MARRODO-315664 format. One line per field, with one value per atom (N, C-alpha, C): residue number from 1; atom name; x, y, z. Coordinates in Angstrom, 1 decimal, decimal comma, padded with zeros to 4 digits. Layout:
N
n = [NUM:...]
atom = [CA:...]
x = [X:...]
y = [Y:...]
z = [Z:...]
END
This chain:
104
n = [1:1:1:2:2:2:3:3:3:4:4:4:5:5:5:6:6:6:7:7:7:8:8:8:9:9:9:10:10:10:11:11:11:12:12:12:13:13:13:14:14:14:15:15:15:16:16:16:17:17:17:18:18:18:19:19:19:20:20:20:21:21:21:22:22:22:23:23:23:24:24:24:25:25:25:26:26:26:27:27:27:28:28:28:29:29:29:30:30:30:31:31:31:32:32:32:33:33:33:34:34:34:35:35:35:36:36:36:37:37:37:38:38:38:39:39:39:40:40:40:41:41:41:42:42:42:43:43:43:44:44:44:45:45:45:46:46:46:47:47:47:48:48:48:49:49:49:50:50:50:51:51:51:52:52:52:53:53:53:54:54:54:55:55:55:56:56:56:57:57:57:58:58:58:59:59:59:60:60:60:61:61:61:62:62:62:63:63:63:64:64:64:65:65:65:66:66:66:67:67:67:68:68:68:69:69:69:70:70:70:71:71:71:72:72:72:73:73:73:74:74:74:75:75:75:76:76:76:77:77:77:78:78:78:79:79:79:80:80:80:81:81:81:82:82:82:83:83:83:84:84:84:85:85:85:86:86:86:87:87:87:88:88:88:89:89:89:90:90:90:91:91:91:92:92:92:93:93:93:94:94:94:95:95:95:96:96:96:97:97:97:98:98:98:99:99:99:100:100:100:101:101:101:102:102:102:103:103:103:104:104:104]
atom = [N:CA:C:N:CA:C:N:CA:C:N:CA:C:N:CA:C:N:CA:C:N:CA:C:N:CA:C:N:CA:C:N:CA:C:N:CA:C:N:CA:C:N:CA:C:N:CA:C:N:CA:C:N:CA:C:N:CA:C:N:CA:C:N:CA:C:N:CA:C:N:CA:C:N:CA:C:N:CA:C:N:CA:C:N:CA:C:N:CA:C:N:CA:C:N:CA:C:N:CA:C:N:CA:C:N:CA:C:N:CA:C:N:CA:C:N:CA:C:N:CA:C:N:CA:C:N:CA:C:N:CA:C:N:CA:C:N:CA:C:N:CA:C:N:CA:C:N:CA:C:N:CA:C:N:CA:C:N:CA:C:N:CA:C:N:CA:C:N:CA:C:N:CA:C:N:CA:C:N:CA:C:N:CA:C:N:CA:C:N:CA:C:N:CA:C:N:CA:C:N:CA:C:N:CA:C:N:CA:C:N:CA:C:N:CA:C:N:CA:C:N:CA:C:N:CA:C:N:CA:C:N:CA:C:N:CA:C:N:CA:C:N:CA:C:N:CA:C:N:CA:C:N:CA:C:N:CA:C:N:CA:C:N:CA:C:N:CA:C:N:CA:C:N:CA:C:N:CA:C:N:CA:C:N:CA:C:N:CA:C:N:CA:C:N:CA:C:N:CA:C:N:CA:C:N:CA:C:N:CA:C:N:CA:C:N:CA:C:N:CA:C:N:CA:C:N:CA:C:N:CA:C:N:CA:C:N:CA:C:N:CA:C:N:CA:C:N:CA:C:N:CA:C:N:CA:C:N:CA:C:N:CA:C]
x = [095,7:095,6:096,7:096,4:097,3:097,1:098,3:098,3:098,8:098,2:098,4:098,6:099,2:099,4:098,7:098,0:097,4:098,0:098,7:099,5:098,9:098,0:097,5:096,2:095,6:094,3:094,3:093,4:093,1:091,6:091,4:090,0:089,5:088,2:087,5:087,3:086,6:086,4:085,5:084,7:083,9:084,6:085,9:086,7:086,4:085,8:085,5:086,6:086,9:088,0:087,6:088,3:088,0:089,0:090,2:091,2:092,2:092,9:093,8:095,1:096,3:097,6:097,8:097,8:097,9:099,4:099,9:101,2:101,1:101,6:101,6:102,7:102,3:103,3:103,8:105,2:105,8:106,6:107,2:107,9:109,0:109,8:111,0:110,9:109,7:109,6:108,2:108,0:106,7:106,8:105,9:105,9:105,6:105,9:105,6:104,1:103,7:102,2:101,7:100,4:099,7:098,3:098,0:096,6:095,4:094,6:093,4:092,2:091,3:090,0:089,3:088,3:087,5:086,9:086,4:085,7:086,8:087,9:089,0:089,5:089,6:090,0:089,0:087,8:086,7:086,8:086,8:086,8:088,1:089,3:090,4:090,1:089,6:089,5:088,2:087,4:086,2:086,6:087,8:088,3:088,7:088,1:088,4:089,8:090,4:091,8:092,6:092,2:093,0:092,8:093,8:093,7:094,6:094,3:095,1:095,1:096,2:096,3:096,8:096,6:097,1:098,6:099,3:100,7:100,8:101,3:101,4:102,8:103,1:104,5:104,7:105,8:106,2:107,3:106,8:107,7:108,8:108,6:109,6:110,9:110,6:111,8:112,0:111,2:111,4:111,2:110,1:109,9:108,4:108,0:106,7:106,3:105,1:104,5:103,3:103,1:101,8:100,8:099,6:098,5:097,4:096,2:095,0:094,6:093,9:093,2:092,2:092,2:091,2:090,0:088,9:087,7:086,8:086,0:085,0:083,7:083,0:081,8:080,7:079,5:078,4:077,6:077,9:077,2:076,0:075,4:074,2:074,4:075,6:075,9:076,7:076,6:077,3:078,5:079,3:080,5:081,6:082,5:083,6:084,7:085,9:087,0:086,9:087,1:087,2:088,3:089,0:090,3:089,9:088,9:088,7:087,2:086,6:085,2:084,5:085,4:084,8:084,6:084,4:083,9:084,9:086,2:087,3:087,4:088,2:088,3:089,0:089,7:090,5:089,6:088,3:087,4:087,5:087,5:087,4:088,8:089,8:091,2:091,6:090,8:091,0:092,3:092,8:093,9:095,3:095,1:096,4:096,8:098,0:098,6:097,7:097,5:096,7:097,6:097,6:098,4:097,9:096,8:096,3:097,3:098,0:099,0:100,3:100,5:101,7:101,6:100,6:100,5:099,0:098,6:097,2:097,0]
y = [055,1:053,9:053,0:051,8:050,9:049,6:048,9:047,6:046,6:045,4:044,3:042,9:042,1:040,7:039,9:038,8:038,0:036,6:036,1:034,9:033,7:034,0:032,8:033,2:032,2:032,3:031,7:032,1:031,4:030,9:029,7:029,2:028,8:028,8:028,4:026,8:026,3:024,9:024,4:025,2:024,8:024,9:025,2:025,3:026,6:027,6:028,9:029,9:030,6:031,6:032,7:033,0:034,1:035,2:035,0:036,0:035,7:036,7:036,7:037,3:036,8:037,3:038,4:039,7:040,8:041,3:041,6:042,2:043,5:044,6:045,8:045,9:046,3:046,4:047,9:047,9:049,3:049,5:050,5:050,9:049,8:049,5:048,6:047,4:047,1:045,8:045,5:044,4:043,9:043,6:044,1:044,1:042,7:042,5:041,2:041,0:039,8:039,5:040,1:040,7:041,2:040,6:040,0:039,2:040,2:040,1:040,9:040,1:040,4:039,6:039,8:038,9:039,0:040,4:040,9:042,2:043,3:043,2:044,3:044,1:042,9:042,7:043,3:043,0:043,5:045,0:045,6:047,1:047,7:047,0:047,5:047,5:046,4:046,3:047,0:047,5:048,3:049,8:050,2:051,5:051,8:052,7:053,0:053,2:052,5:052,6:051,5:050,8:049,7:048,5:047,6:046,4:045,3:044,0:042,9:041,8:041,1:039,9:038,8:037,5:036,4:036,3:035,8:035,6:034,1:033,4:031,9:031,4:030,7:030,1:029,1:029,2:028,2:027,3:026,1:025,1:024,6:024,7:024,2:025,1:026,4:027,3:028,1:027,7:028,4:029,9:030,4:031,9:032,1:033,4:033,7:034,1:033,7:034,1:034,9:035,9:036,7:035,7:035,9:035,1:035,9:035,8:036,4:037,6:038,5:039,6:039,2:039,8:039,6:040,6:040,2:041,2:040,8:041,8:041,6:041,2:040,2:039,6:039,6:039,9:039,9:038,6:037,5:036,2:036,0:034,9:034,6:034,6:034,4:034,4:035,7:036,7:037,9:038,1:039,2:039,5:038,6:038,3:037,6:037,9:037,4:037,7:036,6:036,9:035,9:036,3:035,3:035,6:035,4:034,8:034,6:034,4:035,4:035,4:034,3:033,4:032,4:031,0:031,1:029,8:028,8:029,0:028,0:027,6:026,6:026,0:027,1:028,0:029,1:030,2:030,2:031,3:032,0:031,2:031,8:031,9:031,8:031,9:030,7:029,7:028,5:027,8:028,0:027,4:027,9:029,1:029,7:029,0:029,3:028,6:028,8:027,7:027,7:028,1:029,4:029,9:029,4:028,8:028,4:027,6:026,8:026,0:026,7:027,9:028,6:029,7:030,5:031,7:031,8:032,2:032,4:033,9]
z = [071,5:070,8:071,4:071,8:072,3:071,6:071,4:070,8:071,7:071,7:072,6:071,9:072,6:072,2:073,4:073,0:074,0:073,9:074,9:074,8:075,5:076,4:077,2:078,0:078,6:079,3:080,6:081,4:082,7:082,6:083,1:083,0:084,4:084,5:085,8:085,8:086,8:087,0:085,9:085,2:084,1:082,7:082,7:081,5:080,7:081,4:080,8:081,0:079,9:080,1:080,9:082,0:083,0:082,9:082,3:082,3:081,1:080,7:079,5:080,0:079,3:079,5:078,4:078,7:077,9:077,9:076,8:076,6:075,9:076,4:075,7:074,7:073,4:072,4:072,4:072,6:072,6:071,3:071,1:069,9:069,6:070,6:070,4:071,2:071,8:072,6:072,9:073,5:074,0:075,5:076,2:077,7:078,3:079,5:080,2:080,2:080,5:080,6:081,9:081,6:082,7:082,6:083,8:083,8:083,8:082,8:082,8:082,9:083,7:083,7:082,4:082,2:081,0:080,8:081,8:081,8:081,4:082,0:081,7:080,3:079,8:078,4:077,4:077,7:076,8:076,8:078,1:078,1:077,4:077,5:076,8:075,3:074,8:073,3:072,8:073,7:073,1:073,1:073,6:073,4:072,0:071,4:069,9:069,7:068,8:068,4:069,0:070,1:070,8:069,9:069,8:069,1:069,8:069,4:069,9:068,9:069,0:068,2:069,1:068,8:069,5:069,4:070,3:070,3:070,6:069,7:069,7:069,9:071,0:071,1:070,1:069,3:068,3:068,9:069,2:069,9:069,0:067,7:066,7:066,7:066,7:066,7:068,0:069,0:070,3:070,3:069,7:069,7:069,5:069,6:069,5:068,0:067,6:066,3:066,5:065,7:065,8:065,1:065,6:065,2:064,6:065,1:064,5:065,2:064,6:065,2:066,2:067,3:068,3:068,3:068,4:068,4:069,5:070,0:070,9:070,2:070,7:070,1:071,1:070,8:071,7:071,4:072,1:071,8:072,7:072,6:073,3:074,8:075,3:076,7:077,1:076,3:076,6:075,8:076,1:075,3:075,7:074,6:074,8:073,7:073,8:072,8:071,9:070,6:069,5:068,6:068,2:067,4:065,9:065,5:064,1:063,8:063,2:063,1:062,1:061,6:060,6:061,3:062,6:063,4:063,3:063,3:063,4:064,8:065,1:066,5:067,4:066,8:067,6:068,0:067,6:067,9:069,2:070,3:071,6:072,4:071,8:072,3:073,2:073,3:074,1:073,6:072,4:072,0:072,5:073,1:073,7:075,0:075,4:076,6:077,8:078,6:079,7:080,9:081,4:082,4:083,7:083,9:085,2:086,0:085,4:086,2:086,4:085,7:085,8:086,9:086,8:087,7:087,9:089,1:089,5:089,3]
END
């Protein structure tokens, strides 16, 4: 069983999320971001016992806040990650930091 935080995304030219910034949660710390493709992210979270929550940068206090539980959803265009199943704006994790301009 592994726990993860997801802090950001990478998008393609069509503004579709293609990768996620995964951080492994350890007993006393949280690891650096590792870029996971959409397929890798889905596979990780489909492993029984693995879990992830969003990790949101709080600009007011300059630190990270834990967000919502992330689940794998099978939508009309295939599987994707969703952070809140009640159809809020944050459903597809597009509200997370766009790492496209930071790291490829």
